[in-house]
C-alpha positions, 0 to 999 in steps of 0.5 A, spaced: 270 260 547 277 262 549 282 256 552 284 257 559 291 260 560 296 256 564 299 260 570 306 259 571 309 258 578 316 258 581 317 254 587 320 257 594 327 253 593 328 256 586 326 263 588 330 262 594 336 260 590 335 266 585 335 271 591 341 268 594 345 268 587 343 276 587 338 274 581 332 275 585 326 277 580 321 283 582 317 280 588 310 283 588 306 281 594 299 282 593 296 281 601 293 286 605 298 291 608 297 288 615 299 281 612 305 283 609 307 287 615 306 280 619 311 277 614 314 278 608 320 276 603 325 281 603 325 286 597 318 284 596 313 291 594 307 290 598 301 292 592 295 289 595 290 285 590 285 291 589 291 296 588 294 292 583 287 291 579 286 299 580 293 301 578 295 295 573 296 300 567 301 304 572 305 298 574 306 296 567 311 301 565 315 299 571 314 291 571 318 290 564 323 284 567 321 277 571 315 278 576 313 273 581 307 274 585 306 273 592 300 271 597 299 267 603 297 261 599 297 262 592 290 264 590 290 271 590 297 271 587 293 267 581 288 273 581 294 278 580 297 274 575 291 274 571 290 281 571 297 283 569 297 278 564 291 281 561 294 288 561 300 285 557 305 284 562 309 278 560 314 274 564 309 273 570 310 267 575 306 265 582 310 263 588 307 256 589 304 255 595 305 262 597 308 265 603 305 258 607 310 254 602 316 259 603 316 259 610 315 252 610 321 251 606 325 255 612 326 261 607 328 268 611 322 272 612 322 279 615 318 279 621 313 284 624 307 284 629 303 278 629 296 278 626 291 273 625 291 271 617 285 272 613 283 265 613 283 264 621 279 270 621 273 267 617 273 261 621 273 265 627 267 269 625 263 264 621 264 259 627 262 264 632 255 266 628 254 258 627 255 257 634 251 263 637 245 262 632 245 255 634 245 256 642 240 262 641 236 258 636 234 253 642 230 259 645 228 263 639 225 259 633 228 260 626 234 264 629 239 257 627 237 259 619 242 265 620 247 259 621 244 255 615 246 261 611 253 262 613 254 255 612 251 256 605 256 262 604 262 258 606 260 252 601 259 257 595 266 260 597 269 253 597 266 252 590 268 258 587 274 259 590 272 266 592 270 269 599 265 275 601 267 274 608 274 275 607 273 281 603 268 284 608 274 283 613 279 285 609 276 292 610 276 292 617 281 297 620 285 291 623 287 288 617 288 295 613 294 297 616 297 303 613 294 304 606 298 302 600 300 308 596 301 307 589 306 313 588 311 310 593 310 303 590 312 306 583 317 310 586 320 304 590 320 300 583 323 306 579 329 306 585 331 299 584 331 298 576 
């Protein structure tokens, strides 16, 4: 059995200091394009987690220096770190607390049109399903079991630190935005090398 790897992190304060000194590491934001457009750190490259996993071999040759991975809270960035580390990339760190912590620290962000983040969307959909099936269940016996299934799914999501509903919602046009083209990302990485 292999030992669990320790994920290296960087605090928003340290990253902000490096950025202000002109020594910012490469920033890969692994959120959806829609989340990235809403708010992101200046100089970050948007490489959604699924794109990063699919094209990690192509990215490796363009990420030879220090890399900081960014997402909303840190979870997707940890998954991206694991994928890139398994592919052999050293010097990876995860922004501690993600964009939530970055913004809470008052660090600067580039802003676009506001959108609901994935967690809020999951709460809306799950809550709506439970509420609707609970009310309809008054008239139609057994319908409330759909709400029970959603509750079971949310419990599993919390225990496994994954979210099938979030994955499904991320595929909606609202969350996709323009497709991230790996060729464009690599060209951008080359231009700043």
